[in-house]
N, CA, C and O atoms as CSV, one atom per row, in Angstrom:
chain,resi,resn,atom,element,x,y,z
A,1,MET,N,N,-3.282,8.684,4.881
A,1,MET,CA,C,-3.848,8.555,3.559
A,1,MET,C,C,-4.122,7.086,3.231
A,1,MET,O,O,-5.142,6.757,2.626
A,2,MET,N,N,-3.202,6.209,3.636
A,2,MET,CA,C,-3.391,4.789,3.342
A,2,MET,C,C,-4.575,4.225,4.122
A,2,MET,O,O,-5.262,3.326,3.636
A,3,THR,N,N,-4.821,4.741,5.323
A,3,THR,CA,C,-5.971,4.292,6.099
A,3,THR,C,C,-7.261,4.687,5.407
A,3,THR,O,O,-8.220,3.916,5.394
A,4,VAL,N,N,-7.296,5.879,4.834
A,4,VAL,CA,C,-8.480,6.330,4.103
A,4,VAL,C,C,-8.728,5.422,2.909
A,4,VAL,O,O,-9.866,5.034,2.645
A,5,LEU,N,N,-7.674,5.086,2.192
A,5,LEU,CA,C,-7.825,4.165,1.058
A,5,LEU,C,C,-8.406,2.838,1.513
A,5,LEU,O,O,-9.322,2.304,0.888
A,6,HIS,N,N,-7.872,2.312,2.599
A,6,HIS,CA,C,-8.352,1.025,3.094
A,6,HIS,C,C,-9.809,1.098,3.525
A,6,HIS,O,O,-10.600,0.216,3.192
A,7,ASN,N,N,-10.167,2.135,4.257
A,7,ASN,CA,C,-11.508,2.204,4.830
A,7,ASN,C,C,-12.595,2.591,3.829
A,7,ASN,O,O,-13.739,2.160,3.973
A,8,TYR,N,N,-12.264,3.389,2.828
A,8,TYR,CA,C,-13.296,3.933,1.955
A,8,TYR,C,C,-13.236,3.470,0.502
A,8,TYR,O,O,-14.202,3.672,-0.233
A,9,VAL,N,N,-12.151,2.866,0.067
A,9,VAL,CA,C,-12.022,2.512,-1.346
A,9,VAL,C,C,-12.014,1.006,-1.574
A,9,VAL,O,O,-12.722,0.506,-2.449
A,10,ILE,N,N,-11.227,0.289,-0.799
A,10,ILE,CA,C,-11.095,-1.151,-1.014
A,10,ILE,C,C,-12.396,-1.837,-0.619
A,10,ILE,O,O,-12.909,-1.653,0.485
A,11,ARG,N,N,-12.915,-2.634,-1.549
A,11,ARG,CA,C,-14.193,-3.302,-1.325
A,11,ARG,C,C,-14.018,-4.805,-1.247
A,11,ARG,O,O,-13.156,-5.380,-1.912
A,12,ARG,N,N,-14.849,-5.438,-0.427
A,12,ARG,CA,C,-14.889,-6.892,-0.338
A,12,ARG,C,C,-15.693,-7.449,-1.495
A,12,ARG,O,O,-16.235,-6.698,-2.306
A,13,ASP,N,N,-15.768,-8.770,-1.568
A,13,ASP,CA,C,-16.541,-9.418,-2.622
A,13,ASP,C,C,-18.020,-9.045,-2.566
A,13,ASP,O,O,-18.698,-9.034,-3.593
A,14,ASP,N,N,-18.527,-8.736,-1.358
A,14,ASP,CA,C,-19.940,-8.356,-1.249
A,14,ASP,C,C,-20.184,-6.891,-1.613
A,14,ASP,O,O,-21.328,-6.439,-1.585
A,15,GLY,N,N,-19.134,-6.144,-1.953
A,15,GLY,CA,C,-19.274,-4.762,-2.407
A,15,GLY,C,C,-19.233,-3.723,-1.311
A,15,GLY,O,O,-19.445,-2.542,-1.589
A,16,THR,N,N,-18.968,-4.114,-0.067
A,16,THR,CA,C,-18.931,-3.146,1.033
A,16,THR,C,C,-17.499,-2.771,1.373
A,16,THR,O,O,-16.565,-3.543,1.154
A,17,THR,N,N,-17.347,-1.562,1.914
A,17,THR,CA,C,-16.045,-1.105,2.388
A,17,THR,C,C,-15.982,-1.267,3.898
A,17,THR,O,O,-16.999,-1.525,4.542
A,18,ALA,N,N,-14.792,-1.116,4.462
A,18,ALA,CA,C,-14.629,-1.220,5.909
A,18,ALA,C,C,-15.439,-0.136,6.627
A,18,ALA,O,O,-16.012,-0.393,7.686
A,19,ALA,N,N,-15.490,1.063,6.061
A,19,ALA,CA,C,-16.246,2.157,6.679
A,19,ALA,C,C,-17.743,1.851,6.671
A,19,ALA,O,O,-18.438,2.141,7.645
A,20,GLU,N,N,-18.240,1.277,5.596
A,20,GLU,CA,C,-19.668,0.921,5.529
A,20,GLU,C,C,-20.010,-0.150,6.562
A,20,GLU,O,O,-21.069,-0.098,7.188
A,21,ARG,N,N,-19.128,-1.105,6.735
A,21,ARG,CA,C,-19.393,-2.145,7.737
A,21,ARG,C,C,-19.303,-1.579,9.147
A,21,ARG,O,O,-20.080,-1.969,10.019
A,22,PHE,N,N,-18.366,-0.665,9.383
A,22,PHE,CA,C,-18.206,-0.087,10.714
A,22,PHE,C,C,-19.381,0.807,11.096
A,22,PHE,O,O,-19.919,0.686,12.197
A,23,PHE,N,N,-19.786,1.711,10.187
A,23,PHE,CA,C,-20.853,2.663,10.490
A,23,PHE,C,C,-22.244,2.091,10.248
A,23,PHE,O,O,-23.234,2.651,10.721
A,24,GLY,N,N,-22.330,0.985,9.519
A,24,GLY,CA,C,-23.627,0.364,9.282
A,24,GLY,C,C,-24.437,1.014,8.179
A,24,GLY,O,O,-25.626,0.726,8.040
A,25,ARG,N,N,-23.829,1.876,7.397
A,25,ARG,CA,C,-24.525,2.522,6.276
A,25,ARG,C,C,-23.512,2.943,5.232
A,25,ARG,O,O,-22.311,2.972,5.497
A,26,LYS,N,N,-24.005,3.273,4.030
A,26,LYS,CA,C,-23.115,3.723,2.958
A,26,LYS,C,C,-22.578,5.108,3.286
A,26,LYS,O,O,-23.268,5.924,3.898
A,27,HIS,N,N,-21.358,5.365,2.878
A,27,HIS,CA,C,-20.759,6.675,3.117
A,27,HIS,C,C,-20.958,7.562,1.895
A,27,HIS,O,O,-21.257,7.078,0.803
A,28,GLY,N,N,-20.789,8.855,2.092
A,28,GLY,CA,C,-20.938,9.817,0.999
A,28,GLY,C,C,-19.726,9.802,0.086
A,28,GLY,O,O,-18.833,8.967,0.230
A,29,VAL,N,N,-19.707,10.712,-0.831
A,29,VAL,CA,C,-18.594,10.797,-1.782
A,29,VAL,C,C,-17.565,11.818,-1.300
A,29,VAL,O,O,-17.140,12.678,-2.072
A,30,SER,N,N,-17.167,11.734,-0.050
A,30,SER,CA,C,-16.232,12.702,0.504
A,30,SER,C,C,-14.779,12.356,0.185
A,30,SER,O,O,-13.888,13.165,0.443
A,31,PHE,N,N,-14.525,11.180,-0.365
A,31,PHE,CA,C,-13.152,10.781,-0.632
A,31,PHE,C,C,-12.583,11.449,-1.885
A,31,PHE,O,O,-11.414,11.833,-1.896
A,32,GLU,N,N,-13.375,11.590,-2.923
A,32,GLU,CA,C,-12.879,12.166,-4.174
A,32,GLU,C,C,-12.369,13.598,-4.005
A,32,GLU,O,O,-11.293,13.902,-4.520
A,33,PRO,N,N,-13.076,14.491,-3.315
A,33,PRO,CA,C,-12.509,15.837,-3.114
A,33,PRO,C,C,-11.221,15.818,-2.297
A,33,PRO,O,O,-10.340,16.651,-2.509
A,34,LEU,N,N,-11.109,14.882,-1.375
A,34,LEU,CA,C,-9.892,14.779,-0.577
A,34,LEU,C,C,-8.698,14.419,-1.454
A,34,LEU,O,O,-7.615,14.982,-1.289
A,35,VAL,N,N,-8.883,13.503,-2.368
A,35,VAL,CA,C,-7.803,13.110,-3.274
A,35,VAL,C,C,-7.423,14.255,-4.198
A,35,VAL,O,O,-6.249,14.416,-4.529
A,36,ALA,N,N,-8.383,15.042,-4.612
A,36,ALA,CA,C,-8.098,16.162,-5.512
A,36,ALA,C,C,-7.273,17.244,-4.829
A,36,ALA,O,O,-6.513,17.946,-5.496
A,37,VAL,N,N,-7.406,17.395,-3.518
A,37,VAL,CA,C,-6.732,18.462,-2.786
A,37,VAL,C,C,-5.393,18.015,-2.213
A,37,VAL,O,O,-4.422,18.770,-2.261
A,38,ARG,N,N,-5.325,16.810,-1.677
A,38,ARG,CA,C,-4.129,16.334,-0.994
A,38,ARG,C,C,-3.058,15.888,-1.987
A,38,ARG,O,O,-3.371,15.224,-2.974
A,39,PRO,N,N,-1.808,16.244,-1.739
A,39,PRO,CA,C,-0.732,15.740,-2.596
A,39,PRO,C,C,-0.440,14.277,-2.269
A,39,PRO,O,O,-0.782,13.790,-1.192
A,40,LEU,N,N,0.186,13.596,-3.197
A,40,LEU,CA,C,0.567,12.216,-2.955
A,40,LEU,C,C,1.652,12.168,-1.885
A,40,LEU,O,O,2.460,13.092,-1.789
A,41,PRO,N,N,1.684,11.111,-1.082
A,41,PRO,CA,C,2.732,11.026,-0.062
A,41,PRO,C,C,4.116,10.920,-0.699
A,41,PRO,O,O,4.270,10.404,-1.806
A,42,ALA,N,N,5.109,11.415,0.016
A,42,ALA,CA,C,6.478,11.380,-0.487
A,42,ALA,C,C,7.005,9.952,-0.486
A,42,ALA,O,O,6.543,9.100,0.274
A,43,ARG,N,N,7.968,9.713,-1.343
A,43,ARG,CA,C,8.591,8.395,-1.409
A,43,ARG,C,C,9.447,8.188,-0.161
A,43,ARG,O,O,10.114,9.111,0.306
A,44,ALA,N,N,9.420,6.985,0.363
A,44,ALA,CA,C,10.207,6.675,1.550
A,44,ALA,C,C,11.692,6.773,1.228
A,44,ALA,O,O,12.128,6.396,0.140
A,45,ARG,N,N,12.453,7.277,2.171
A,45,ARG,CA,C,13.881,7.422,1.921
A,45,ARG,C,C,14.564,6.063,2.003
A,45,ARG,O,O,14.097,5.159,2.696
A,46,THR,N,N,15.653,5.935,1.300
A,46,THR,CA,C,16.417,4.696,1.356
A,46,THR,C,C,17.462,4.825,2.450
A,46,THR,O,O,18.077,5.878,2.619
A,47,ARG,N,N,17.652,3.761,3.174
A,47,ARG,CA,C,18.626,3.787,4.258
A,47,ARG,C,C,20.009,3.450,3.722
A,47,ARG,O,O,20.174,2.599,2.848
A,48,ARG,N,N,20.973,4.130,4.266
A,48,ARG,CA,C,22.354,3.837,3.902
A,48,ARG,C,C,22.803,2.601,4.660
A,48,ARG,O,O,22.474,2.421,5.832
A,49,ARG,N,N,23.553,1.759,3.982
A,49,ARG,CA,C,24.094,0.579,4.653
A,49,ARG,C,C,25.342,0.975,5.425
A,49,ARG,O,O,26.233,1.652,4.912
A,50,ARG,N,N,25.377,0.535,6.663
A,50,ARG,CA,C,26.557,0.809,7.474
A,50,ARG,C,C,27.632,-0.214,7.158
A,50,ARG,O,O,27.352,-1.385,6.900
A,51,LYS,N,N,28.849,0.252,7.185
A,51,LYS,CA,C,29.968,-0.644,6.974
A,51,LYS,C,C,30.171,-1.462,8.252
A,51,LYS,O,O,30.255,-0.891,9.339
A,52,PRO,N,N,30.250,-2.787,8.135
A,52,PRO,CA,C,30.423,-3.597,9.351
A,52,PRO,C,C,31.771,-3.291,10.010
A,52,PRO,O,O,32.759,-3.024,9.324
A,53,PRO,N,N,31.803,-3.332,11.339
A,53,PRO,CA,C,33.066,-3.037,12.010
A,53,PRO,C,C,34.120,-4.104,11.706
A,53,PRO,O,O,33.801,-5.278,11.521
A,54,GLU,N,N,35.345,-3.680,11.660
A,54,GLU,CA,C,36.439,-4.588,11.369
A,54,GLU,C,C,36.941,-5.156,12.702
A,54,GLU,O,O,37.805,-4.565,13.349
A,55,LEU,N,N,36.406,-6.277,13.093
A,55,LEU,CA,C,36.731,-6.866,14.401
A,55,LEU,C,C,38.149,-7.434,14.437
A,55,LEU,O,O,38.829,-7.317,15.457
A,56,LEU,N,N,38.590,-8.026,13.377
A,56,LEU,CA,C,39.918,-8.646,13.383
A,56,LEU,C,C,41.039,-7.609,13.386
A,56,LEU,O,O,42.098,-7.857,13.961
A,57,ALA,N,N,40.831,-6.467,12.763
A,57,ALA,CA,C,41.846,-5.433,12.713
A,57,ALA,C,C,42.069,-4.815,14.095
A,57,ALA,O,O,43.188,-4.415,14.415
A,58,ALA,N,N,41.035,-4.734,14.905
A,58,ALA,CA,C,41.143,-4.143,16.240
A,58,ALA,C,C,41.868,-5.090,17.191
A,58,ALA,O,O,42.496,-4.625,18.142
A,59,ALA,N,N,41.803,-6.393,16.969
A,59,ALA,CA,C,42.431,-7.366,17.864
A,59,ALA,C,C,43.939,-7.466,17.643
A,59,ALA,O,O,44.663,-7.894,18.542
A,60,GLY,N,N,44.421,-7.081,16.471
A,60,GLY,CA,C,45.829,-7.310,16.142
A,60,GLY,C,C,46.745,-6.219,16.431
A,60,GLY,O,O,47.945,-6.339,16.181
């Protein structure tokens, strides 16, 4: 989904998108129906912090 946003939505100062520069022509309006149908991506999970090993306790 993020690649689609980059290629078809984000525009440079000259008004072109990455897809327009790659294909050499303007693209159709195929992005809007895709957004209407696709759900938003899920939020990334948070990682649990591991407790550092107790090195001094093992030596004694």
